[in-house]
TORPA-4810 file (N, C-alpha, C, O; in nm, 3 decimals):
<nodes>
NODE_1_9.309_10.749_-8.130_9.435_10.708_-8.133_9.468_10.602_-8.050_9.408_10.574_-7.946_M
NODE_2_9.579_10.533_-8.104_9.611_10.409_-8.051_9.753_10.357_-8.075_9.845_10.426_-8.119_G
NODE_3_9.761_10.237_-8.043_9.911_10.163_-8.055_9.896_10.055_-8.124_9.812_9.979_-8.077_L
NODE_4_9.961_10.012_-8.243_9.956_9.922_-8.342_10.041_9.806_-8.253_10.133_9.839_-8.178_L
NODE_5_10.000_9.677_-8.269_10.046_9.557_-8.205_10.015_9.452_-8.323_9.918_9.448_-8.398_V
NODE_6_10.136_9.366_-8.315_10.139_9.247_-8.430_10.066_9.144_-8.382_10.067_9.107_-8.265_S
NODE_7_9.985_9.083_-8.498_9.907_8.963_-8.451_9.974_8.834_-8.486_10.024_8.826_-8.599_V
NODE_8_9.982_8.744_-8.414_10.016_8.608_-8.422_9.927_8.508_-8.450_9.822_8.501_-8.386_Y
NODE_9_9.959_8.419_-8.548_9.845_8.320_-8.579_9.913_8.177_-8.598_10.032_8.163_-8.625_K
NODE_10_9.822_8.072_-8.582_9.886_7.953_-8.574_9.881_7.882_-8.711_9.918_7.765_-8.722_N
NODE_11_9.835_7.958_-8.818_9.818_7.903_-8.933_9.697_7.881_-8.992_9.680_7.892_-9.114_G
NODE_12_9.602_7.846_-8.906_9.450_7.835_-8.944_9.382_7.926_-8.897_9.429_7.978_-8.796_R
NODE_13_9.277_7.971_-8.936_9.175_8.057_-8.892_9.074_7.980_-8.823_8.992_7.912_-8.884_D
NODE_14_9.080_7.991_-8.663_8.982_7.941_-8.587_8.922_8.046_-8.516_8.872_8.026_-8.406_S
NODE_15_8.922_8.155_-8.572_8.819_8.293_-8.553_8.681_8.282_-8.599_8.586_8.338_-8.543_T
NODE_16_8.673_8.210_-8.699_8.556_8.201_-8.780_8.543_8.355_-8.864_8.439_8.417_-8.883_A
NODE_17_8.644_8.384_-8.895_8.647_8.512_-8.970_8.652_8.642_-8.901_8.607_8.745_-8.951_G
NODE_18_8.714_8.636_-8.772_8.714_8.743_-8.678_8.827_8.866_-8.734_8.910_8.829_-8.817_G
NODE_19_8.828_8.977_-8.698_8.914_9.074_-8.746_9.053_9.032_-8.768_9.111_9.049_-8.875_D
NODE_20_9.114_8.966_-8.646_9.239_8.939_-8.641_9.278_8.838_-8.755_9.396_8.825_-8.787_S
NODE_21_9.176_8.766_-8.815_9.211_8.664_-8.907_9.264_8.723_-9.047_9.317_8.651_-9.132_S
NODE_22_9.243_8.867_-9.063_9.250_8.943_-9.176_9.362_9.039_-9.168_9.402_9.098_-9.269_K
NODE_23_9.419_9.057_-9.038_9.531_9.151_-9.025_9.656_9.106_-8.979_9.671_8.997_-8.924_A
NODE_24_9.741_9.181_-8.999_9.880_9.167_-8.959_9.910_9.238_-8.818_9.985_9.203_-8.727_V
NODE_25_9.838_9.333_-8.828_9.837_9.434_-8.689_9.705_9.460_-8.664_9.617_9.437_-8.748_E
NODE_26_9.678_9.516_-8.530_9.588_9.565_-8.492_9.596_9.686_-8.412_9.696_9.696_-8.341_I
NODE_27_9.494_9.800_-8.407_9.514_9.901_-8.348_9.431_9.901_-8.202_9.308_9.896_-8.197_C
NODE_28_9.519_9.907_-8.087_9.454_9.894_-7.968_9.432_10.043_-7.931_9.534_10.112_-7.922_V
NODE_29_9.319_10.096_-7.911_9.254_10.216_-7.914_9.268_10.286_-7.755_9.263_10.407_-7.734_I
NODE_30_9.288_10.177_-7.646_9.298_10.238_-7.525_9.432_10.243_-7.458_9.444_10.255_-7.337_N
NODE_31_9.546_10.232_-7.551_9.671_10.245_-7.514_9.716_10.349_-7.578_9.662_10.369_-7.686_V
NODE_32_9.818_10.440_-7.537_9.845_10.560_-7.599_9.930_10.548_-7.725_10.035_10.483_-7.720_P
NODE_33_9.897_10.597_-7.818_9.999_10.587_-7.957_9.945_10.659_-8.045_9.832_10.704_-8.026_G
NODE_34_10.012_10.684_-8.153_9.998_10.785_-8.279_9.910_10.732_-8.363_9.892_10.802_-8.462_P
NODE_35_9.835_10.613_-8.360_9.777_10.552_-8.479_9.625_10.543_-8.472_9.570_10.531_-8.363_F
NODE_36_9.557_10.549_-8.583_9.417_10.520_-8.600_9.391_10.401_-8.660_9.463_10.345_-8.743_E
NODE_37_9.264_10.355_-8.608_9.229_10.220_-8.668_9.177_10.259_-8.821_9.120_10.363_-8.853_P
NODE_38_9.211_10.146_-8.908_9.144_10.160_-9.023_9.126_10.003_-9.106_9.148_9.899_-9.045_D
NODE_39_9.089_10.004_-9.232_9.024_9.874_-9.278_9.153_9.776_-9.248_9.124_9.658_-9.228_D
NODE_40_9.293_9.811_-9.242_9.394_9.718_-9.229_9.445_9.689_-9.071_9.504_9.592_-9.023_H
NODE_41_9.404_9.800_-9.017_9.434_9.767_-8.860_9.317_9.811_-8.782_9.303_9.923_-8.734_T
NODE_42_9.218_9.694_-8.773_9.102_9.698_-8.694_9.112_9.760_-8.566_9.225_9.747_-8.518_P
NODE_43_9.035_9.820_-8.499_9.000_9.871_-8.345_8.965_9.781_-8.253_8.856_9.724_-8.250_A
NODE_44_9.072_9.762_-8.160_9.052_9.655_-8.057_9.074_9.735_-7.919_9.134_9.842_-7.928_F
NODE_45_9.030_9.692_-7.791_9.042_9.729_-7.679_9.108_9.640_-7.584_9.067_9.524_-7.581_A
NODE_46_9.194_9.672_-7.512_9.259_9.589_-7.418_9.181_9.579_-7.277_9.180_9.677_-7.202_L
NODE_47_9.120_9.465_-7.244_9.026_9.466_-7.118_9.075_9.339_-7.028_9.128_9.237_-7.071_V
NODE_48_9.049_9.365_-6.910_9.091_9.250_-6.778_8.976_9.153_-6.818_8.867_9.183_-6.868_P
NODE_49_9.027_9.026_-6.784_8.926_8.924_-6.779_8.912_8.854_-6.638_8.984_8.897_-6.548_N
NODE_50_8.833_8.761_-6.614_8.800_8.694_-6.501_8.942_8.621_-6.458_8.955_8.595_-6.339_A
NODE_51_9.034_8.592_-6.535_9.170_8.518_-6.473_9.268_8.593_-6.429_9.380_8.543_-6.429_L
NODE_52_9.250_8.725_-6.384_9.343_8.817_-6.335_9.453_8.835_-6.458_9.573_8.831_-6.429_N
NODE_53_9.416_8.852_-6.581_9.465_8.860_-6.700_9.406_8.963_-6.775_9.317_9.030_-6.723_S
NODE_54_9.447_8.985_-6.898_9.405_9.065_-6.996_9.377_8.986_-7.142_9.435_8.884_-7.178_V
NODE_55_9.293_9.044_-7.203_9.245_8.998_-7.342_9.231_9.104_-7.444_9.203_9.213_-7.392_V
NODE_56_9.240_9.106_-7.564_9.206_9.196_-7.678_9.067_9.178_-7.717_9.036_9.065_-7.754_L
NODE_57_8.981_9.268_-7.716_8.835_9.258_-7.795_8.824_9.356_-7.873_8.870_9.469_-7.853_K
NODE_58_8.742_9.308_-7.999_8.721_9.415_-8.113_8.615_9.520_-8.042_8.538_9.496_-7.949_P
NODE_59_8.632_9.633_-8.111_8.553_9.754_-8.046_8.421_9.739_-8.117_8.317_9.775_-8.062_V
NODE_60_8.424_9.684_-8.248_8.259_9.672_-8.321_8.243_9.520_-8.305_8.311_9.436_-8.364_H
NODE_61_8.152_9.498_-8.225_8.114_9.361_-8.247_7.959_9.332_-8.312_7.865_9.409_-8.297_E
NODE_62_7.953_9.214_-8.382_7.821_9.192_-8.466_7.717_9.183_-8.352_7.734_9.161_-8.232_P
NODE_63_7.589_9.209_-8.432_7.476_9.184_-8.313_7.409_9.051_-8.357_7.398_9.005_-8.471_D
NODE_64_7.362_8.993_-8.221_7.278_8.886_-8.224_7.367_8.755_-8.250_7.323_8.656_-8.310_N
NODE_65_7.504_8.764_-8.195_7.613_8.671_-8.199_7.651_8.634_-8.069_7.641_8.718_-7.980_M
NODE_66_7.692_8.525_-8.044_7.765_8.473_-7.913_7.919_8.516_-7.914_7.988_8.487_-8.011_M
NODE_67_7.968_8.578_-7.816_8.107_8.604_-7.814_8.123_8.750_-7.746_8.035_8.809_-7.683_G
NODE_68_8.250_8.795_-7.772_8.343_8.719_-7.815_8.418_8.626_-7.764_8.413_8.629_-7.641_P
NODE_69_8.487_8.543_-7.807_8.580_8.434_-7.743_8.718_8.394_-7.834_8.732_8.413_-7.955_C
NODE_70_8.798_8.345_-7.755_8.926_8.325_-7.807_8.911_8.242_-7.953_8.844_8.141_-7.972_F
NODE_71_8.984_8.309_-8.040_8.978_8.237_-8.170_9.138_8.183_-8.192_9.167_8.152_-8.307_G
NODE_72_9.211_8.173_-8.120_9.357_8.130_-8.169_9.481_8.223_-8.177_9.600_8.190_-8.168_G
NODE_73_9.432_8.339_-8.195_9.522_8.439_-8.224_9.570_8.541_-8.138_9.481_8.608_-8.084_N
NODE_74_9.717_8.576_-8.104_9.751_8.641_-8.016_9.818_8.763_-8.048_9.871_8.770_-8.159_Y
NODE_75_9.827_8.873_-7.962_9.901_9.003_-8.008_9.999_9.025_-7.922_9.992_8.988_-7.805_A
NODE_76_10.113_9.096_-7.981_10.233_9.137_-7.868_10.298_9.270_-7.944_10.266_9.301_-8.059_A
NODE_77_10.382_9.336_-7.872_10.461_9.441_-7.903_10.582_9.459_-7.828_10.583_9.416_-7.713_T
NODE_78_10.694_9.521_-7.880_10.785_9.546_-7.791_10.789_9.670_-7.737_10.882_9.707_-7.665_S
NODE_79_10.674_9.753_-7.772_10.650_9.898_-7.709_10.622_9.917_-7.578_10.507_9.886_-7.548_D
NODE_80_10.686_9.956_-7.493_10.679_9.949_-7.355_10.530_10.018_-7.305_10.478_9.997_-7.196_S
NODE_81_10.482_10.095_-7.401_10.330_10.158_-7.359_10.217_10.038_-7.332_10.123_10.046_-7.253_R
NODE_82_10.247_9.935_-7.410_10.169_9.839_-7.403_10.174_9.763_-7.289_10.068_9.724_-7.239_F
NODE_83_10.298_9.730_-7.232_10.299_9.668_-7.103_10.283_9.744_-6.988_10.256_9.692_-6.879_D
NODE_84_10.300_9.877_-7.007_10.264_9.958_-6.891_10.090_9.968_-6.889_10.038_9.971_-6.778_E
NODE_85_10.021_9.972_-6.985_9.900_9.960_-7.007_9.836_9.826_-6.925_9.745_9.828_-6.842_A
NODE_86_9.907_9.717_-6.970_9.875_9.614_-6.876_9.875_9.588_-6.726_9.794_9.527_-6.656_I
NODE_87_10.007_9.661_-6.694_10.037_9.678_-6.555_9.950_9.744_-6.479_9.904_9.705_-6.372_E
NODE_88_9.923_9.860_-6.544_9.821_9.951_-6.488_9.675_9.879_-6.462_9.612_9.900_-6.358_E
NODE_89_9.629_9.793_-6.564_9.496_9.729_-6.549_9.519_9.635_-6.427_9.445_9.648_-6.329_M
NODE_90_9.609_9.548_-6.427_9.637_9.418_-6.338_9.695_9.446_-6.199_9.676_9.371_-6.103_L
NODE_91_9.767_9.560_-6.194_9.832_9.570_-6.073_9.976_9.500_-6.036_10.034_9.502_-5.928_G
NODE_92_10.011_9.443_-6.150_10.143_9.348_-6.177_10.184_9.362_-6.305_10.115_9.407_-6.396_H
NODE_93_10.315_9.316_-6.315_10.388_9.309_-6.452_10.341_9.191_-6.513_10.318_9.093_-6.443_R
NODE_94_10.322_9.190_-6.651_10.303_9.085_-6.731_10.396_9.090_-6.859_10.429_9.192_-6.919_F
NODE_95_10.435_8.955_-6.890_10.531_8.963_-7.011_10.475_8.837_-7.112_10.446_8.725_-7.069_Y
NODE_96_10.469_8.869_-7.219_10.403_8.766_-7.315_10.289_8.815_-7.422_10.256_8.934_-7.416_G
NODE_97_10.236_8.742_-7.506_10.145_8.767_-7.584_10.006_8.761_-7.541_9.969_8.666_-7.471_A
NODE_98_9.928_8.850_-7.574_9.784_8.864_-7.520_9.694_8.793_-7.619_9.706_8.812_-7.740_I
NODE_99_9.604_8.713_-7.569_9.501_8.654_-7.647_9.399_8.745_-7.720_9.357_8.843_-7.659_P
NODE_100_9.356_8.720_-7.845_9.263_8.809_-7.903_9.131_8.720_-7.907_9.116_8.603_-7.940_I
NODE_101_9.042_8.814_-7.863_8.909_8.743_-7.828_8.808_8.806_-7.934_8.733_8.900_-7.908_H
NODE_102_8.818_8.736_-8.068_8.740_8.822_-8.188_8.673_8.686_-8.244_8.655_8.687_-8.366_D
NODE_103_8.643_8.598_-8.193_8.568_8.485_-8.256_8.401_8.507_-8.234_8.368_8.518_-8.116_R
NODE_104_8.319_8.513_-8.309_8.166_8.522_-8.277_8.110_8.419_-8.357_8.153_8.398_-8.471_F
NODE_105_8.009_8.345_-8.300_7.934_8.250_-8.350_7.766_8.282_-8.336_7.724_8.347_-8.239_D
NODE_106_7.692_8.240_-8.423_7.550_8.238_-8.408_7.522_8.156_-8.302_7.598_8.066_-8.266_S
NODE_107_7.403_8.183_-8.245_7.335_8.097_-8.105_7.330_7.967_-8.177_7.380_7.874_-8.113_W
NODE_108_7.289_7.942_-8.278_7.262_7.783_-8.334_7.410_7.718_-8.327_7.428_7.613_-8.265_E
NODE_109_7.512_7.784_-8.392_7.636_7.711_-8.388_7.689_7.696_-8.259_7.762_7.600_-8.233_A
NODE_110_7.652_7.806_-8.150_7.724_7.795_-8.024_7.650_7.689_-7.962_7.711_7.615_-7.886_Y
NODE_111_7.517_7.670_-7.986_7.444_7.550_-7.913_7.517_7.420_-7.977_7.567_7.337_-7.900_D
NODE_112_7.522_7.403_-8.103_7.593_7.294_-8.155_7.738_7.253_-8.092_7.767_7.144_-8.043_Y
NODE_113_7.803_7.342_-8.102_7.956_7.324_-8.064_7.972_7.310_-7.915_8.073_7.260_-7.865_L
NODE_114_7.862_7.357_-7.838_7.895_7.325_-7.685_7.826_7.194_-7.633_7.821_7.174_-7.512_S
NODE_115_7.776_7.110_-7.715_7.734_6.981_-7.681_7.840_6.877_-7.654_7.807_6.762_-7.624_R
</nodes>
């Protein structure tokens, strides 16, 4: 069970085909809610990152790929359960859209793009 959040895109797919590129909403499975992930609302988890903030990462990650990393899309909702889950993770309130980290690259592409 989880909470549905809306996906906000910039008009181009910079995720290299990540789950958020095909979805209007995603299901955040570690935030309380009545929804189940499915083909139209893929499963994501809210996780803390190194910058004292949080990101959303897909639950199912491809093998032998580098990532996940930020692909340009964000997620947000007006549901207070989302804000409460973020506050519980960070220890302080947060307001705004959350970056979705669902871009995966082959190691060859990563090496080429990192030069």
